[in-house]
N, C-alpha and C positions, 0 to 999 in steps of 0.2 A: 504494500500500500504506500503510495507516494502522496505527500501533501504539498500542494503548490498554491501560491498566492497569485490571484489575478484580480482585475477590476471588473465587477459586474454591476451594471446600472450606475456606474460612477463611483462605486464603493469598493474598497479592498475586501476581498473575500478569500478565505482559505478553502480549498477543495481537496478532499481525500479520495483518490481513485487508484485502482490497481494500475500498474505500469502498462498493461495491455490496453486499458481504456485510454490512457494518456497517448499511447502510440496511435490508437485508432482515431482519436480526436485530431491529432496532428495530420494523419493521412487524409481524413475527411476535409479538414480545413484547406489542405493543399489542393485537393481535388476541386473544391469549391472556390479556390483562389481567394481565400479570406484568412483571417488570423484566428487562433484559438479563442482569444477573448471575445471577438465578434461572434463566433459560432456559439460560445457559451452564453453570451447575452441573448442571442436569438432563442436558444433552448430555454433560458430563464423566462423570457417573455411569454413563451407558449406553454409553459408547464402549468399544471393545475394544482393539485394538492400534494404532489410529491416533493420531497427534498431535492435540492439541486443536484447532488451527486447521483441520486436515483434517477432523476430525469435525464441526466447525461447518459447513464448506462442504458436506459430505455431507448434513447435517441440513437445511440451507436448500434444497438441490437436491431432496431427497426431499419436503420440505414443499410446495414449489410444484408438483412433478410429481404429487403425490397428489391435488391439488385439494381436499383437506380437511385440517384440522389433525390431526396424528398425536399420540397421547397419549404424553407423556414426562414 
């Protein structure tokens, strides 16, 4: 589990995710030609009642299961 600090909605936030999820976020951000903070901000904006780390894990899972980039 790796903890990293990024800015979400203009506020510093610490996120704990497994290394595989950090790697996947980096890969997705590269494919979408964006940054990890921008991608996480989009996930944060769209999440409902889940915690941010859980929402990120769900997003990554859905992204790879769908076989094509989802629009967020």
